N, C-alpha and C positions, 0 to 999 in steps of 0.2 A: 596241712598247708593248702591254702586255696589256690587253685589254678583257674583263671578265667579264660576260657577258650571259646572262640566264636565258631560255630559249626561251618564247615565248608559249604560254599554256595551250591556245589553240585549235589550235595546231599538233599537239598530241598527240591531239586528239579523233578524227580520221579513223582513225588506227592503232588506237585503243582501240575505236572502233565497228566496224572491220573484224574485229578479234579477237573481239568479242562476237558479231557476225553469224555468223562461222564456227563459233563454239562453239554458238550457238543452232541453226543449220542442222544441225550434227552431231547434236545431241540430238533434233531433230525427225525426222531420218532414222532414228535409233535407235528412236524410238517406233513408227514405221511398221514397221520390221523386227521389233521385239518382238511386234507383233500379226500379222505375216505368217503365222507357223506356225498359230496358232489359226484364222485365217480359211481357211487351206489345209485344215486338218483338217475344218472344218465343211462346206466345199465338197465335199470328198471323200466325206463321209458323205451329203451330199444327192444326189450323183450316182446311186447305185443307186436311190434313191427316185424320181428323175425318170425313170430308165430303165424301172423297173417301171410307172410311171404312163403313159408314152407307148407302151409295148410293145403292138403290135397296132393302135394308132390312128394311128401316124405311119409314113410311108414308111420301110421297114426300112433301105434303103441310106443315106438321109439321117441316120437315127437312129444307125446304126453309125458313120458318119463323125464325127458329133457326139461320140459317146462316145469314140472313138479320139483325137480331138483333145483332148478333156478330159483323158484319161489321160496323153497326151504332155505336156500343159501342167502337170499335177500333178507329173510326174517332173522337168520342167525347173525348176519353182518350188522343189521340195524341194532340188535341187542348188544353186539360187541362194541359198537361205537358209543352207545349209551353207557355201557359199563366203563369204558375209558373216560368219558366225560365226567361221570360221577365219582370215580375212584382214583383215576390215574392222571387226570388233567393237571393236577398240581403236585404229583408225586415226583420223587427224585429219579435219577438216571437208572439205577439198578432195578427199581420196581417197574419202570417202563420197559426195560429190556426183557424182564420176565414176562410181562404182558404180551409183548410181541412174539416171544418164543412160544407162548401158549397158544396163540391164535394165528401163527404164520401159515398153518395148513389152510386157513380159509382163503388166503390170497392164491395159494396153489390151486384150490378147488375152483375159484373163479376163472383162472386161466384155463384149467382143464375143461370146464363146461363150455366156455366160449370157443375154445379150439375144437371141441367135439362137433360143433356145427358143420365143420368141413366133412367129417365122417358121415353126417346125416345127408348131405346134399351132393357131394362130389360123385359125378357120374350116376346120380340117382334122381336129381331134380333138373329143371330146365337150365339152360346155359345162363339165362338172366339171373335166376335164383342163385346159382353157383357163384356168379360174379359178385352179386350184392353181398352174399354171405362172406366171400373172400375179403371184400372191402371192409365189412364190419369187423371181421377178425383182425385185419391189419390195423384198423383204427383202434381196436382195443389194445394192440401192442404199442402203438404210438401214445395212447392215453396212459398206459402204465409207465411209459418213459417220463412223462411229466408228473404223474401222480405218486409214483412209488420209488423213483430213482434215488431219492434222498437217503433211503435206508436200504442197503444192498441186500440184506437177507430177505426182505419183503419183495423187492424188485426181481431178484433172481428166481424166487419161488414162483412168482406169477408168470414171468416171461418164459422160464424153462417149461413150466406145465403147459402154457399156451402153445409153444412151438412143438413140444412133444406130441400134444394132442393133434395138431395140424399135420404133423409128419405121419402119424398113424392114420389119420383121415385120408391122406393122399395115397398111402400104400395099401390100405385095406381093400379098395375096389380092385386093385391089381391082383391081390391074393385071392379075392373072392371071384375072380374071373369076369368082373363087370367091365373091364377095360380091354378093348381089342388090342392085339399085339402091335398093330400099326400106330397106336396112340401112346405106346410106352415112352417114346421120346418126349412127348408132351409132359407126361408125369415126371420123367426125370428132370426136365427143365424146371418144373414147378418145385421139385425137391431141392434142386440147386439154389433156386431163388429164395426158397424158404431158409436154407442154411445161411445164405448171405445176409438175409434180413435178420435172422437170429443173431448172427455174429455182430452186425452193425448195432442192433439194439443193446447188446451187452456192452460194447465199447462206449456207445453214447451214454448208457446208464452209468458206467464207471466214471466217465468224465464229468457228467452232471453231478454225481456224488462228490467228486473232488472239488467242484466249484462250490457246492453247498457247504462242504466241510471247511474249505479254506475261508469262506465268508464268515462262518460262525466262529472259527478260531480267531479271526481278526476281530470280530465283535467281542469275544471273550477277552482278548488281549487289551483292547481299547477300554473295556470296562475295568479290568484290573488296573490299567494305567490311571484311569480316572479316580478309582478308589484310592490308589496309592497317593496320587497327587492331593486328593482331598484330605487324607490322613496326615500327609506331610504339611499341608497348609494349616490344618488345625493344630498340629504339634508346634509349628513355627509360631502361630499366634499365641498358643499357650506359653511357649518359651519367652516370647517378647513380653507378654503380660507378667510372667514370673520375674523376668529380669527387671522390668520397670518397678514392680512391687518391691523386689529385693533392694534395688538402688535407693528407692524412696525411703524404705525403712532404715537402711544403713545410714543414709544421710541424716534422717531424723534422729537416730540414736547417737550419731557422731556429733551433731550440732550442739547437743546439751553439754557434754563435758568440755568441748572446745570453747563454747561460750562462757562456761564457768571459768576456764583457764584465763580467758581474756579479762573477765571481771577481777579475778584474783591478781592478775598481773597489774592491772590499773590500780587496784587497791594497794598493792605492795609498792608501786611507784609513788603514790601519794602519801602513804603512811608506812615508811620502812620499819618503824618500831613494832608493827604488827606481824613481822615475819614469822615469829614463833607460832602465832595462831593461824596464819595463812598457809604456812608450809604443808601441814597435814592435808589441807583441803586441795592444794595443788597436787600433792602426791596421789590423793584419792582420784582426782580427775584424770591424771596421767595413767593410773592403773586401769581405769575404765576404758580409756582410749586404746591402751595396749591390749586389753582383753578383747575388745571388739575387733581389732586388727588380727589378733591371733586366731580368733574364731573364723573370721572371713578368709584368712589364708588357709585354714584347715578345710573349710568347705570348698575353696577353689581347688586345692590339691586333690581332694576326694573326687570332685566332679570331673576334673581333668584326667583322672585315671592314673596318676603318677604318685600315689601315696605309697611310700616304701615301708614295708614291715619286715622285722627280723624275728622269726619264731625261735623260741628257746624255752628251756625249762624255767618255770616261774613258781616260786614258793608262795603259796596262797597266804599262809600265816604272816610271812614277812611283808607281803604286799598289803595286807590289812593293817599291820602295825604302822607301816609308812603312811597309809591314808589316815589312820587315826591320829597320828602325830600332826598331819597337815590340817585336819578339820576340827580337832578337839577345841582349839582356841575359838573358832567360829561358833561351835555349839555352846561353849561356856559363855561367850558373849551374849547369847540369847537365853541363857539358863536352860539349855537343853542337854539331854544325855545322849551321847554317841556311843553305841556299842558295836562290837564286831564279834562274829561267831563263825568258826571254821575248824574242822578237824585237820590235822596235818595232811597236806596234800601238795603234790607237785603237778602242775598242768603244763601243756604244750601250747604256748601263746606268745604274743608280742607284749611284753610288759608295759611298753609305752602306750600302745593302743588300749590295752585293758585298763590301765590306770586312767586314761582319758575318758573311757566309757563310764567306769564306776565313779570317777571323780565328778563328772558332770551330774550323774544321778544323785550322789550324796549332796553335792552343792545345791542342786535343785530341791532336794528334800529339806535341807536345813533352811533354805530361803523361805519355803512356804509352810514351815512348822513354827508355831508360836509357843506351844507347850507340849510336854511329853518328851519325845526323843526320836532318834533315827537308829535303825539297825541295819548293819551290812553283814550279810551271811552267805554261806555257800552250802548248797544241798547236793547230795550225791544221789542221782537216780540211775536206774538200770542202764539206760542208753544215752545219758547225757549228764553234764554238770550244769547246775543252775545257780547263778549269782542273784541274790535278792537284796533290794533296798526297800525297807519298810519305813514309813513315817506316820506320825499322828497329826498330820497337818490339815490344811483346808480341804484336801481332796479335789477331785476333778469331776465335774458333771459329765454325764454320758455324752452329751452333744458336743463336748470339747475334746473328747479322748482321742480322736483322730487328728484334729487340727493342731494339737500342741506340738506335733513333730514337724510342723511347717516353720520356715524361716520367719523370725521376728514375731511369731504369734505369742500373745500374752493374754491371759484371761483378765479382762479389765477389772472385775470386781474382786480379784484376789489381792490380799495384802502381800507385800513382798515382791510384786512384779514391777515396782517402779524402777528398781536398779537392775532388773533383768534385761538382758539383750534379746532374749527369745531365740537364742541360737544353740544353747546347750543340748536340748533334747533333739534338735535337728542333727547335730553332730553325732550324738549317740545313735540315732536311727541310721545314719549313713555309715558309720563305722561298723555297727553290728551287721548290716547288710553286706558290707565290703568283706568282712571276715568270715561270712557264712554262719554267723550266729543268728539267733532268733530273739526278738524283743517282744515282751508281753507286758500288759498293764492291767491291773485290777484296782479300781478306785471308787470311792463313794464320797459325794460332796459332804464336807464337814466332818468326815470320819477318818480320812487318811488314804494313803495310796501304797501300792507295792509294785515296783518295777522289777521284772525278771529278765535276765540275760541268759539265754539257754545256749550252751556250747554242745552241739551234737557230737556224736562219737567220731565222725570223720575229721573233725577239726583237731582231734587229739592224736593223730598219727605222728609218731615220733620219727626222728631222723638220727642216723648214726653220727653225723657231724653237724656242727653249727652251720647253718646255711648262710649264703650271702644275702644281702638285702634284696627283697623281691618286690617288684612293682606289681601290685594287685589292682587290676582295673575293674571298675564297676560296670556291670552289664547294662546295656542301654535299655 
């Protein structure tokens, strides 16, 4: 028995939130990498200035090692930026996060090297050089606030390494005995100011990150809303087009028998003696109108989701006997042979729905077969039951095999489509989907067709008692 359940909304939220977080992280990393080259260029330009400033005032070997390390890091970071642009610029969020985790040490190395300028100059160079170096280091900290705060892992690695290096640079002269005891209070004041600056940088970086993230999350939500509205608009336009086509086709098919009834009524009014000849034609037109309305009502009930089914045990051989009794006169009228074949079997299904599905298939096969016959059979497979309707009719060309299940579609060159409403196979398709069955078609033009209705194992679950009528809704 089918149960159509709509997943709870909250079950989709984690997946949606995860997709959003990945997209936002990806954009935050992109922001950091977009600013990596300008910050690298500014640091490279500042390096000769720092070298010129400290030349002759700082130990030559230490200064040379500092410059060499800087140059090596510049080359490494330039290669890293090129690698990102070539391989990761269009990558997804997880790949970009892996890239950042692999190279986050380089941002820490940048902060460490620039902060070590204090260790080279504090109480070892002139006061002017110390002051300028301090400004450059503080400027680097402020630059990291604008360049790296979008992604906290990078920002914290850079700022923490910078401030730790400055702290070591302030305390090292004290430990080495380069600072007179009378100047300890000045060093302590600088340490306190450094800690305050460090704390303010981290707070400002966290807030800027929140601003960046909130902005990107809003952008993501807006894009989702735009996509959703676009899809809904397209779906609405398709629904309107389908409705218009449906109504136009229904009106066209209804006009013919109604017009015929009008003509027959006028004929009967003017020539009452022709009643015996006119009555069968009136009956035929009335049946066509009733068939159209029955099909339209079936489609409406299925689409509205209130089609009631009652599952029960169905004797397949008895079902086939009833259908043979119904369609044998139609087959005999066209000099066709209608055969049924099934082993004794009892299945769990709705007999009305099953009869509607198989009846439409058999009726369709008889309508489009001019010689030979039609076979209705049941095959037993390991994991399913398969109803088959074979015919030796006109067949269906490959380009029409999807369209035949649309409302009011008829292959124009086929004989036998003149009296067809084009709704039988549509109802078959909707009812099989409604019941959880599968519908398959194999056909060759001019050689015949076989329609298969596959009943999967889960549709054969029995029940201990006859169930109440169940409203089975069609998934959107």
